[in-house]
C-alpha positions as CSV (number, residue, x, y, z in Angstrom):
1,X,22.1,-41.6,52.2
2,X,22.8,-44.3,54.9
3,X,21.3,-43.8,58.1
4,X,22.5,-45.4,60.8
5,X,19.9,-46.6,63.6
6,X,20.2,-47.6,66.9
7,X,17.3,-50.7,67.0
8,X,19.5,-53.2,65.6
9,X,22.7,-52.5,67.5
10,X,20.4,-53.4,70.7
11,X,18.9,-56.2,69.3
12,X,22.3,-57.7,68.7
13,X,23.3,-57.2,72.2
14,X,20.9,-58.5,73.3
15,X,21.2,-61.8,71.9
16,X,24.5,-62.5,71.9
17,X,25.5,-60.3,75.1
18,X,26.5,-62.2,78.4
19,X,23.9,-62.9,81.1
20,X,21.2,-62.8,78.9
21,X,18.3,-65.4,79.2
22,X,17.1,-67.5,76.2
23,X,13.4,-67.0,75.4
24,X,10.9,-69.4,77.0
25,X,9.2,-71.6,74.5
26,X,5.9,-70.7,73.5
27,X,6.4,-67.0,74.4
28,X,5.1,-64.9,72.1
29,X,7.6,-61.4,71.5
30,X,5.9,-58.1,72.5
31,X,5.1,-55.9,69.6
32,X,7.5,-52.7,69.7
33,X,6.2,-49.8,70.7
34,X,6.0,-46.9,68.5
35,X,8.8,-45.3,70.2
36,X,11.2,-48.4,69.0
37,X,10.2,-48.2,66.0
38,X,12.9,-46.5,63.1
39,X,11.8,-43.1,62.7
40,X,11.1,-42.3,58.5
41,X,13.3,-39.1,57.7
42,X,11.6,-36.4,56.2
43,X,12.6,-34.9,52.4
44,X,12.7,-31.7,54.4
45,X,14.8,-33.0,57.0
46,X,17.6,-34.2,54.3
47,X,17.8,-31.1,52.2
48,X,18.1,-29.2,56.0
49,X,21.1,-31.5,56.6
50,X,22.0,-30.9,53.2
51,X,21.9,-27.1,53.4
52,X,24.2,-27.1,57.0
53,X,27.1,-28.7,54.5
54,X,26.9,-26.0,52.1
55,X,28.7,-24.0,55.1
56,X,32.0,-26.1,55.4
57,X,31.6,-27.1,51.7
58,X,35.1,-26.2,49.9
59,X,36.4,-28.9,47.4
60,X,34.9,-30.6,44.1
61,X,33.8,-33.9,46.2
62,X,32.2,-31.7,49.1
63,X,30.0,-30.1,46.2
64,X,29.5,-33.3,44.1
65,X,27.7,-34.9,47.6
66,X,25.6,-31.8,48.0
67,X,24.8,-32.4,44.2
68,X,24.1,-35.9,45.1
69,X,21.6,-35.5,48.4
70,X,19.8,-33.0,45.9
71,X,19.1,-35.3,43.0
72,X,18.5,-38.0,45.4
73,X,15.6,-36.2,46.8
74,X,14.1,-34.7,43.9
75,X,13.6,-38.1,42.4
76,X,11.0,-38.5,45.0
77,X,7.3,-36.7,45.3
78,X,8.4,-33.7,46.9
79,X,5.6,-30.6,47.8
80,X,6.1,-27.6,45.6
81,X,8.3,-25.9,48.4
82,X,10.4,-28.7,48.7
83,X,10.8,-29.0,45.4
84,X,11.8,-25.3,44.9
85,X,14.3,-25.6,47.8
86,X,15.7,-28.8,46.4
87,X,16.2,-27.2,43.1
88,X,17.9,-24.2,44.6
89,X,20.3,-26.1,46.5
90,X,21.4,-28.0,43.7
91,X,22.0,-25.1,41.8
92,X,23.9,-23.8,44.3
93,X,26.1,-27.4,44.0
94,X,26.8,-27.3,40.6
95,X,27.8,-23.5,40.0
96,X,29.9,-23.9,43.0
97,X,31.6,-27.2,41.5
98,X,31.7,-25.7,38.3
99,X,33.8,-22.5,40.0
100,X,36.1,-25.2,41.7
101,X,37.2,-26.9,37.8
102,X,37.3,-23.3,36.5
103,X,39.8,-22.2,39.2
104,X,41.4,-25.8,38.8
105,X,41.8,-24.8,34.8
106,X,43.3,-21.1,35.5
107,X,46.1,-22.9,37.7
108,X,46.6,-25.7,34.8
109,X,47.1,-22.7,32.3
110,X,49.4,-20.9,34.4
111,X,51.7,-24.3,34.3
112,X,51.6,-24.6,30.6
113,X,48.7,-27.6,30.7
114,X,46.4,-26.2,28.2
115,X,44.8,-29.3,27.1
116,X,44.1,-30.7,30.8
117,X,42.8,-27.0,31.3
118,X,40.5,-27.1,28.9
119,X,39.1,-30.3,29.6
120,X,38.3,-28.8,32.8
121,X,36.9,-25.8,31.6
122,X,34.5,-28.1,29.6
123,X,33.8,-30.0,32.8
124,X,32.9,-26.3,34.5
125,X,30.7,-24.7,31.5
126,X,28.5,-28.5,32.0
127,X,28.3,-27.5,35.6
128,X,27.2,-24.1,35.3
129,X,24.7,-25.4,32.2
130,X,23.4,-27.9,34.9
131,X,23.1,-24.9,37.6
132,X,20.9,-22.8,35.4
133,X,18.8,-25.8,34.5
134,X,17.9,-26.2,38.4
135,X,17.5,-22.5,38.7
136,X,17.0,-20.1,35.5
137,X,17.5,-17.0,37.9
138,X,20.7,-18.0,39.5
139,X,22.6,-14.8,38.2
140,X,25.9,-15.8,39.4
141,X,25.4,-19.2,37.1
142,X,24.6,-16.8,34.3
143,X,27.6,-15.0,34.7
144,X,29.9,-17.8,35.4
145,X,28.4,-19.5,31.8
146,X,29.2,-16.3,30.3
147,X,32.8,-16.1,31.2
148,X,33.2,-19.8,30.0
149,X,31.8,-19.1,26.9
150,X,34.0,-15.4,26.4
151,X,36.9,-17.9,27.0
152,X,36.1,-20.1,24.2
153,X,35.3,-16.9,22.0
154,X,31.6,-17.1,21.6
155,X,31.2,-14.2,22.1
156,X,27.5,-13.1,21.3
157,X,26.3,-16.0,23.3
158,X,28.2,-14.6,26.2
159,X,27.3,-11.1,26.1
160,X,23.8,-12.5,25.8
161,X,24.8,-14.1,29.5
162,X,25.9,-10.8,30.5
163,X,22.9,-8.4,29.8
164,X,20.8,-11.1,31.5
165,X,22.9,-10.7,34.7
166,X,22.5,-7.1,34.3
167,X,18.7,-7.6,34.3
168,X,19.0,-9.9,37.2
169,X,21.3,-7.6,39.4
170,X,21.9,-4.4,37.8
171,X,24.8,-3.2,40.3
172,X,26.8,-6.3,39.7
173,X,29.8,-4.0,38.0
174,X,31.7,-7.4,36.4
175,X,28.5,-8.0,34.1
176,X,29.1,-4.3,32.8
177,X,32.7,-4.9,32.5
178,X,32.6,-8.2,31.0
179,X,30.1,-6.8,28.0
180,X,32.1,-4.0,27.7
181,X,35.1,-5.8,26.9
182,X,33.4,-8.2,24.4
183,X,31.4,-5.5,22.7
184,X,35.0,-3.5,22.5
185,X,36.5,-6.7,20.9
186,X,33.4,-6.6,18.5
187,X,34.4,-2.9,17.3
188,X,31.3,-1.4,19.1
189,X,33.2,0.9,21.2
190,X,30.6,3.4,21.9
191,X,28.5,0.7,23.0
192,X,31.5,-0.7,25.2
193,X,32.1,3.1,26.3
194,X,28.6,3.1,27.6
195,X,29.2,-0.2,29.7
196,X,32.5,1.1,31.1
197,X,30.6,4.3,32.1
198,X,28.0,2.0,34.2
199,X,31.0,-0.1,35.8
200,X,32.5,2.7,37.0
201,X,29.3,4.2,38.4
202,X,29.3,1.2,40.7
203,X,33.3,1.1,41.1
204,X,34.8,4.4,40.4
205,X,38.3,3.4,40.7
206,X,38.3,0.3,38.4
207,X,41.6,0.4,36.8
208,X,40.6,-2.1,34.3
209,X,37.4,-0.6,33.6
210,X,39.3,3.2,33.0
211,X,41.5,1.2,30.1
212,X,38.8,0.1,28.6
213,X,36.8,3.1,28.6
214,X,40.0,5.1,27.9
215,X,40.7,3.1,24.9
216,X,37.3,2.6,23.6
217,X,37.1,7.0,23.3
218,X,40.5,6.8,21.5
219,X,39.0,4.5,18.9
220,X,36.1,6.9,18.6
221,X,38.9,10.1,18.5
222,X,37.1,11.7,21.8
223,X,40.9,12.4,22.4
224,X,40.2,14.7,25.6
225,X,37.8,12.2,27.7
226,X,40.2,9.2,26.7
227,X,43.4,11.5,28.0
228,X,41.3,12.1,31.2
229,X,40.9,8.3,31.7
230,X,44.2,7.5,31.3
231,X,45.5,10.3,33.7
232,X,43.1,9.4,36.1
233,X,44.1,5.8,36.0
234,X,47.7,7.2,36.7
235,X,46.4,9.0,39.6
236,X,45.4,6.0,41.2
237,X,48.4,4.0,40.1
238,X,51.4,6.2,39.1
239,X,53.6,3.2,38.0
240,X,51.0,1.7,35.4
241,X,52.4,0.5,32.2
242,X,49.2,-0.1,30.6
243,X,48.3,3.4,31.6
244,X,51.1,4.8,30.3
245,X,50.8,3.3,27.3
246,X,47.0,4.1,26.6
247,X,48.1,7.9,27.5
248,X,51.1,7.9,25.2
249,X,48.3,6.6,22.2
250,X,46.0,9.6,22.9
251,X,48.9,12.3,23.2
252,X,50.6,10.2,19.8
253,X,46.8,10.8,18.2
254,X,46.8,14.9,19.1
255,X,50.5,15.1,18.2
256,X,51.7,15.8,21.8
257,X,54.5,13.5,20.4
258,X,57.4,14.6,23.0
259,X,55.0,13.9,25.9
260,X,53.9,10.5,24.4
261,X,57.5,9.3,23.9
262,X,58.0,10.2,27.5
263,X,54.9,7.8,28.4
264,X,56.4,5.1,26.2
265,X,59.9,5.2,28.0
266,X,58.4,5.3,31.5
267,X,56.4,2.2,30.9
268,X,59.2,0.5,29.1
269,X,61.1,1.0,32.4
270,X,58.5,-0.1,34.6
271,X,57.6,-3.2,31.9
272,X,60.3,-4.2,29.4
273,X,58.0,-6.8,28.0
274,X,55.9,-4.2,26.5
275,X,57.2,-4.2,23.1
276,X,54.8,-2.1,21.4
277,X,56.3,0.8,23.6
278,X,59.4,0.4,22.2
279,X,58.5,0.9,18.8
280,X,56.5,4.0,19.6
281,X,58.5,5.3,21.9
282,X,61.4,5.7,18.7
283,X,59.1,6.7,16.4
284,X,57.0,9.3,18.6
285,X,60.6,11.3,19.2
286,X,60.9,11.7,15.3
287,X,57.2,12.8,15.3
288,X,57.8,15.4,17.8
289,X,60.6,17.4,15.9
290,X,58.5,17.0,12.6
291,X,55.5,18.3,14.3
292,X,57.2,21.3,16.5
293,X,59.1,22.3,13.4
294,X,55.1,22.4,11.5
295,X,53.8,24.7,14.0
296,X,56.7,27.3,13.8
297,X,56.4,27.5,10.2
298,X,55.1,30.3,8.5
299,X,52.7,27.9,6.5
300,X,49.9,26.4,8.6
301,X,49.7,23.6,5.7
302,X,53.2,22.3,6.3
303,X,51.5,20.3,9.1
304,X,49.1,18.2,6.5
305,X,52.9,17.1,5.0
306,X,53.5,16.1,8.6
307,X,50.6,14.2,9.0
308,X,50.8,12.5,5.8
309,X,54.2,11.3,6.2
310,X,53.7,10.3,9.7
311,X,50.0,8.8,9.7
312,X,48.5,8.3,6.5
313,X,51.4,6.6,4.6
314,X,52.2,9.4,2.2
315,X,48.7,10.1,1.4
316,X,46.8,13.6,2.2
317,X,45.2,12.7,5.3
318,X,41.5,14.1,5.6
319,X,41.1,18.2,6.0
320,X,38.3,17.1,8.9
321,X,41.2,14.8,10.5
322,X,43.8,17.6,10.1
323,X,41.4,20.0,11.9
324,X,40.5,18.1,14.5
325,X,44.0,17.1,15.4
326,X,44.9,21.0,15.4
327,X,42.0,21.9,17.3
328,X,42.8,19.0,19.9
329,X,46.4,20.2,20.1
330,X,45.3,23.7,21.1
331,X,42.8,23.0,23.4
332,X,45.7,20.6,25.4
333,X,48.3,22.8,25.0
334,X,45.8,25.2,27.0
335,X,45.0,22.9,29.6
336,X,41.6,22.3,31.3
């Protein structure tokens, strides 16, 4: 950092300014007094000045300046206290600069500039790594690194990072949610549902967590709680296409074909791009008619034929599946 001192400027004025008498030959120059000597700036003062900049820093350049000051100070011999302080400030700067790069990358993705976005994502990841090299317990940097790793498909590493965030800050709902999302992608639905539970304890009206838990429970064939999650999501946002499709999926699984078809139709009206809902809407209308016919039949076994055709590709479904489905059907028809 360059520091402007006043003593040099005053000397120049003294030599060149008008009305100044030249020195007398043979006269010795007086020694400067201690107060006239330039004061050495301490490492602590540099760090405190750098910390002041954190309150107004917003751009990549601002964060880079903070990082540069910290790295310079860390190159000197420091007390343990000042060293720890410098590392914390450096970690803050690297993490914030990484966030700025990641945000810029997200903007580029929206513009369709994938290649540039990927390059910036790599730079962001490097900054999160640098932040953690200075402060391994900086949970925000661990969280950000986990997100970057997840975007690259490095799920196991990302899960490890989100687990570490939970250890450092168990009340941070996004860590629970992100780990749940990756566990679900890996097919670990029971573990995912548990993490969604924790996320929802911290943020009860989180629609994405309700969608995620509902979908995981559906995969686990826990139809009643899955239906409750999607219905709860619709109570929060009655026009959520995702919640309607999710509820339609549950209703379709338990044989509420007509209701499922209606959910899919509503989702299509709200979001015409939901192609899967288009496909499901037609299938469930036919299924509803067949199912009603089966339940009205004198021989309950006819339901087996319906499910064999609609769900098992013409093969007989497992007896437990049919029995469980009938129980769910009757339970839902009776209501809570």
